[in-house]
LOSE-313386 format. One record per residue (C-alpha): x, y, z. Coordinates in steps of 0.25 Angstrom, whole numbers, plus 5000, padded with zeros to 4 digits. Example, Ala and Ser with C-alpha at 12.3 -4.5 7.8 and 13.67 -1.06 7.14 Angstrom:
<rs>
504949825031;505549965029;
</rs>
This chain:
<rs>
507351504879;506751644880;506351614895;507851574898;508351694891;507351794897;507051724910;508251784918;508051924912;506551914917;507051864930;507951984931;506952084928;505952024938;507052034949;507352174945;505852204945;505652144959;506852224964;506252354958;504952324965;505552284978;506452414978;505252494974;504452434985;505652464995;505652614990;504152624991;503952555004;505252535013;506052655008;504852745005;505152845016;506652855012;506352884997;505152975000;506153065009;507153064997;505953114988;505553214998;506953275000;507153284985;507253434983;506853464997;507453585003;507153645016;507753765025;507353845037;506953985034;507454075046;506654175053;507054315056;507254345071;506354465075;506954605075;507254685088;506754825087;506954945095;505655015101;505455105089;505654985079;507055005076;507754865072;508854835082;509054685079;508554605067;508854485058;509654525046;509954445034;511454455032;512354405021;513554315023;514654275014;514954135014;516054045007;516053905003;517453845000;516953724991;516253814981;517453914982;518453814978;517553754967;516953874961;517953994963;519154004955;520054034967;519553914974;519653824961;521153864959;521453834973;520853704974;521353654960;522753704964;522653634978;522253504971;523253504960;524453554969;524053474981;524153604990;523253684999;522153764993;522653904991;521754014986;522554104977;522354254978;523154304966;522454314953;523654284945;524054164953;522654114954;522554114938;523954054936;523553944946;522253914939;522953904926;524053814931;522953714936;522153724923;523453694915;523453554921;522853444913;522053314916;523253234915;523953324926;522753294935;522753154932;524253144936;523953204949;522853104952;523652984948;525053024953;524952954967;524352814962;525652744960;526452784973;525552854983;524452804992;523052794987;522552904997;523652994990;523152954976;521652994980;522153124985;522853154972;521653114964;520753204972;521753314969;521753294954;520253294954;520153414962;521153484954;520353454941;519053494947;519553634951;520353654939;519153644930;518353734940;519453844937;518953854923;517553884926;516953814914;515553794911;514953664914;514953604900;516453644898;516853594911;516253454908;517053454895;518253484903;518053374913;517953274902;519253324896;519953324910;519453184912;520553134902;521653114912;522753114901;522353244895;523553334895;522953464891;522753564902;521353584909;521353734903;521553674889;520453564891;519553674897;519753764884;519353644876;518153604884;517553754885;518053804872;518653924879;519953984875;520454074886;520253994898;521554034904;521154184904;519754154910;520454074922;521354194925;520154284924;519354204933;520454184944;520654334944;519154364945;518954264957;520054324965;519454464961;518154424966;518754374979;519454504981;518154584979;517454494989;518654514999;518454664997;516954665000;517154575012;518154675018;519254565018;520754595018;521354575004;521654435002;520954385014;519754325007;520554224999;521254185012;519954165019;519354075008;520653995008;520453985023;519053925021;519653825012;520653785023;519553775033;518753675023;520053595021;520253595037;518853545038;519053435027;520353385034;519553375048;518453295041;519453205034;520153185048;518853155055;518453055044;519752985045;519952975061;518452995066;518753125074;519053265072;520553305070;520453415080;520253315091;521753285090;522853385095;523653435083;524853355087;524053225087;523353255074;524753275068;525053135071;524053085062;524453065048;523553155040;524353155027;523053105020;522253225024;523353315020;523453255006;521953255004;521853405007;523153445000;523753495014;525153515018;525553475032;525553615037;524053625032;523753495040;524453555052;523553675051;522353595050;522753515063;522853645071;521553695066;520753575068;521253555082;520853695085;519453695079;519153565086;519553615100;518653735098;517553645092;517553555104;517453665114;516453755107;515553655101;515753505105;515853525120;514753635121;513853535113;514153415122;513853505134;512453545128;512153405124;512453355138;511553455144;510453415135;510453265140;509553215151;510653205161;511553315156;512753255163;514253255161;514153125155;513253175145;514253285141;515353185140;514453095131;514253215121;515753255122;516153105119;515453125105;516453225101;517653135104;517053005098;517652955085;516752945073;516152805073;516352785088;515052735094;515352755109;515952855119;517352865123;517152825138;516352695135;517152565136;518452535142;519952545137;519952395134;518752405126;519452505117;520552425112;522052425115;522152575118;521752645131;521252765123;520852735109;520152625101;521152595090;520752505078;522152475073;523552545073;524052625067;522852655059;521952745068;520452725067;519552765078;520252825090;519252845102;519652905116;519352825128;519552885142;520352795151;519652815164;518352735164;517052775172;516952725186;515452755186;514452795177;514052925183;514953005175;515352965160;516453075160;517253015171;518252955161;518353085154;518553165166;519553075174;520553105163;521753045157;522953015165;522253065178;522253215173;521153295179;520153365170;520553505175;522053465173;521953435159;522953485149;522253555138;523253545127;522853625115;521453635121;521953745130;521753845119;520253825120;520253825135;521053955137;519954025129;519154125137;517854045137;518553915143;519653975151;519553955166;518553845167;518953745177;518853595174;518253495183;519253405191;518453275190;517353205183;516453225195;516653375195;516453385180;515153315181;514653405193;515053525185;514353485173;513053455181;513053585188;513753675178;513153795170;513053775155;514353855153;515153765163;514553635157;515153685143;516553715149;516453575155;516053515142;517253585135;518253545145;517753395144;517853405129;519253455131;519653345141;519053245132;519853295119;521153295127;521053155131;520653115117;521853185112;522753125122;522352985117;522553025103;523853085105;524352955112;523852875101;524452955090;525752965096;525752805097;525452795083;526252895076;527552845071;528052975066;527252975053;525853005059;524752915062;524152865049;522652835048;522052715041;521952725025;520452685027;520252805036;521052905027;520252855014;518952865021;519253005025;519753055012;518552995005;517753105012;518753215008;517853264996;516653265004;517253345016;517853445006;516453464999;515653475013;516653565020;516953645008;515453675006;515353735020;514953885020;515853985027;515554125031;516354215024;515754355028;514654385037;513854515033;514654555021;514454685013;513354675003;514354694992;514954564995;513654494995;513254554982;514554514975;514354364979;512854364976;513054434963;514154354958;514154214965;514854144953;516154234956;516154194971;515954044972;516154004986;515554124992;514054144996;513154235002;512154195013;511154275021;511054255036;510054315046;510854395056;510354455069;510754595068;510754715077;510454855071;511754935074;510955055067;510155065079;511155045090;512655015091;513054875090;513854895103;512654955111;512454865123;510954865121;511154755111;511554665123;510154685128;509554655114;510454535114;510754445102;510254315095;511154195093;511054065084;510753935091;511753885101;512253745102;511253715113;510153765104;510653675093;510753545102;509353575108;508753565095;509553455089;508453355089;507453455082;508553485072;508653345068;507153325067;507153445058;508153395049;507453265047;506153335045;506753415034;506953295025;505853205030;504553175022;503553285024;502353255032;501453345041;502053295053;503453325048;503053455043;502553495057;503853445063;504653525053;503853655056;504053635071;505553615070;505653735060;505053825071;505853775083;507153735077;508253845078;509053865066;510553865068;510654015064;509354055070;509554165081;508954175095;509054275106;510354245114;510154365124;509454495126;508154535119;508554435108;508354325118;507254385126;506354405114;506954285106;505554215105;504954345098;506154365090;506254225085;505454165073;505254035067;506053975055;505353945042;505553825034;505653805019;505653675011;505553634997;504953504996;505453374990;504753314977;503953214984;503353314993;502953414982;502153304976;501253284988;501253414995;500753544989;501453634999;502653625009;502053635023;503453625029;503853765024;503753875035;504054025034;504854085045;504254165056;505154285059;505354335074;504554445080;505254585081;505454635095;505354775099;506254835110;505954945120;507255015116;507155155111;508355165102;508455315103;508555305118;509455185117;510455265109;510255385118;510555305130;511755235124;512355365119;512155435132;512855315140;513955295130;514255435126;513855525138;514255675138;515155715149;514555775161;514655925164;514955915178;516355965181;516355915195;516155765194;516455695181;516855555177;517355595163;517955455161;516555385162;515855485153;516955455143;516755305144;515455275150;514855145156;513455135160;511955125155;510755205152;509355145152;508055205148;506655135150;505255165150;504455175163;503755045158;505154975157;505454975142;506954985140;507155105131;508655105131;509755025138;511155085135;512455045140;513955105140;514855075135;514255025122;515554975116;516354865121;517854875123;517855025127;518955065136;518455075151;518755185160;520055155167;519855125182;518355095181;517754955181;517954925166;516454915162;516655025152;517354925143;516154845141;514854875133;513954805143;512454815143;512254885156;510754915157;510454775162;511854725166;512754735177;514254715175;514754775188;514054815201;512954905198;512354985210;511255085206;511555185216;510555295220;509555265209;509155155218;508755255229;507355285224;507055135225;507555125239;506755255243;505455185237;505655055244;505855115257;504655215256;503755095252;504255005263;504055125273;505555125277;505555275274;504655385271;504755495260;504855605270;505755535280;507155595282;508455515283;509755585286;511055595277;512055655286;513555635288;514155525297;515455475300;515955375290;517355325287;517955435295;517155555289;515855615289;514955575277;513455575275;512755435274;512155325281;512855205287;513655145275;513155245264;513755375262;512955485255;513555555243;513355685250;514455685261;513755795270;512355715269;510955755265;510355775279;508955725281;508255675268;506855625264;506755525253;506555625241;507755705245;508655585247;508255545233;508555675227;509955685233;510155535233;510555525248;511355395251;511155405266;509655415265;509555285256;510555215265;509555225276;508455175267;509255055264;509455025279;507955035281;507754935270;508554845279;508754715272;509254655259;507854595255;507254735258;508254795249;508054695238;506554715238;506754865237;507654845224;506754735218;505554825219;506154915209;506754805200;508154795205;508754645206;507554605196;507554585181;507154705174;506154635165;506954655152;506954505150;505354495150;504454475161;504254335157;505654295161;506354305148;507854315146;508854375137;509254515142;510254505152;510154585164;510854585178;509654615186;510054555200;510654635210;511954565215;511854595229;510454555231;510854415227;512254405233;512154465247;511354395258;510954515265;511254665264;511954745275;511554875280;512554945271;512054865259;510654915261;511055055263;511955055251;510854975243;509755085246;510755185238;510855085227;512255045230;513054915233;511954805234;510954885224;511254865209;510454865197;510554885182;510155015174;508854945169;508554905183;508655045188;507855095176;506754995179;506755035194;506555185190;505455145180;504755085192;504955215201;504455305189;503155215187;502955135200;503055005192;504254915190;504354895175;504854775167;505954815158;505954775144;506754795131;505654735122;504254775119;503154675119;501954765117;501554755132;501954855143;503054805152;502654745165;502854835178;502754795192;502154905201;503054955212;502554925226;502855075229;501855175232;501655295222;501955395233;503255335236;503555325221;503255475219;504155515231;505355455224;504955495210;504855645215;506255625221;506855575209;506255695201;506955785211;508255705209;508355765195;507955905199;508755935212;509455795215;510655715211;510155715196;509855865195;510655865182;509355815176;508455925182;508055975168;507555835165;506155775168;506655655176;506555585189;507955525192;508955465202;510455465202;511355355207;512855345210;513155205214;514555175220;515255065211;516755065214;517655145223;518355265217;519755245213;520855355211;520855315196;519455335193;519355465202;520455515193;519555505181;518455595188;518155735191;517655775205;517855885214;519055885224;518755805236;517555735231;518155615225;517055505222;517155385231;516755285221;516355255207;514955245204;513855195195;512955315192;511455315189;510355405185;508955345184;507555405182;506455435173;505855545164;504955615164;504955625179;503455615181;503055545169;504155435167;504355395152;505855355153;506655295164;508155315163;509455255169;510855305168;511955215173;513455255173;514455145177;515755165185;515655325186;516555405195;515555515199;514155515204;512855505196;512555655197;513855675190;513755565179;512455485177;511555615178;512355685167;512155555158;510655545162;510455695158;511155665144;510255545142;508955615146;509255745137;509455655125;508555685113;508155535113;507755535127;506955665126;506255615114;505855485120;505255565132;504555655123;503955545114;503455455126;502855585133;501955605122;
</rs>
């Protein structure tokens, strides 16, 4: 009897015990790793610890660029609507009345709306939740139940009760037949009497806090509320887009607004309490955003991914583009298969009509061969050529400055050829165009389909699709509402203090710190073109991100994996090599040139899980960041300021005969100062402010704050400052001797007698007579040097002459090891574009004209070689070792001959205005453009001596004359008078400055 009674019970117990043992064995053996990971991850937290990029310092240690921790104010919509009184009233009101979310900015109105909601009863909320059950669709009923639940939640939040009182209130409100107001129930639950007054006061305080924040942020009155409301609208837009995509399997933006309007989206409107006008606004926004997203992100990413493949063909590009146009759940690409394999439609695969399930585009033209997977796409619909495509509403994007003017290929073959041989920028354009072409064909098919299905009430989706989408609504609201939005970058500290001191009063607002690469405007004006040489740093590009995609996935897996020595080693390797998305690296200039030194290594901080803490005494995965090294420049800030002020704000000349007042009022040009060893002390350019009005009738360069010490934006002949190098080359090659006389006499030319030689006129119409080299340099005789040009005799000979002194060659600012970063236009255009030089080219080139161009720093480098006998490597950075210099293949005797002549230039020659200064110098006036009557009207010159051309004027030299410590170059752009009446005056102003004299005194000790 007992056995019969307890036998089944014992059997059940045995079965249960066996089940437990089997389950335990499965957990311990088969699922050991899964559960071990869960234990490890319990309480594990990890984060990258950013390093600080090294500082860029001036020569004396002044900080010019550094990483600075900056505050940012952020805003989160979800927390604001749940925790801030203004948001709570708006959301409760929207839920109860079924209208849009409207943030109220008037304290009295806000208080009255709050109390109106609080006077509702649980019975009222229940009537809203159940009102649709009898006569409306279940979907509408679900929407109203959700509205009632939301209204109840936000109404309770308005009261701001403690947790215990709120728990009691929830219990009381759960009684659906309760007719007492929420306000009365709250008083009963909390024991508080004057809740109505407290609510009014809280409404007033919330708006007062927002007004105070608005004032601290410098916002116009009332604009902050509008901005927050706009953020709420953006969240709602995003939720609508996610609901649509969940229902149809693709983004709403892929449809033209007219086609999108054919789909019945009343279910979406009801779920978000939208009006038809609000839905229409969303349709416009989502379409505009999708077009921009396609061209700025998806098409560039497809192009980059295609380049990273083994073949990198046009077919690879189309494979990646196809992923964008594939419906969710589709497993193949649009061009695979034939129309017959797709069902009854030639364009779409349809499950059933009229309920729309999975539309998929299919291009009608099939491949005739396998060489080009894109033939079907490119052959087009209805025989339309690719280049003849009507752009529809895409024309807005393609009319932008960056895309306008790009010519589409005419055929698939041309597209494939252009992709294969194009530069990256042209491949990007082709990808953007193909994405547009694809989108338009997809839209064409959709438009045809929807027109055929729309019977006037809009195409309705299946109930299953709508229900599936609406089931995700709350998840979308939560996820998208939690996204942090940047409210204010670099706010005043008063705003930061207010938020951090009283966080409970500013729910939804937050303060974050971000490391910002910051240039010191205290050292130099932010508009100074020298910053273009220092360059800038940037965060990772799309190409950077894609190139590290595999490592990033591995890093994510390792962060949650079981800790082993091997995993730790891999994790450390990835921490050191992966680029953070906000990590900055040099994009150009010194920032790029010295990126390796300036960059550091990220750290890693991890709090281990419980399982690891039991078996390990310390976390070996933790790493401290290694900050980047500081880089010290050669720039002397006092000299840089002096040079910048001199070229941007020159004093007018005191020469009453020849004067270009217009240039001195709006200067354009550059000043460079370097050491004889090649360290760049100053590189100043004018203008230093963009958008300045250029001098009328000149070349317009005065409107642009270009960096001009290393760059050429127009023709840049160096003029007579090249003559010393012509002289040295010819002396060393035996083409002339120092005491050999050459004649400068008048000859008939163009119907008049003027001094010169062949194609070159001398600036002195009566000529200089017979001259030896030193005299020719002192008076800068064009005829003398034209004859030397004839003796050089060939293009190659002339190039050899120029390159001996660094012209047509890199200056070295990017490092002797072939570094890059600082942009310089070192090539002489004529050397590379002309097959040979005529006799006129050689005669003029020997005078620094026509075929002879150079930048101010190339001229400075050449004069440093003349002063020292060795061609230095220029540098903007100090690395602790002297700059490399290449000895000139010029004898000391010949160098001394030319040097002595340049000392005389400053005493009795063309630069005698500098006679009181200890300098060796050469002037130059290079013909630039013909003189016009309009420019001539801007000048002062003696009657009968109208200048024949506009010029670039130069002064280059060194100081002291016999013990060089400073090389200087002054370059004036598009001037109406010669160097002796323009650049020499500016050179004197520069050399007499206190900063320059102090430098010479300091280095002479």
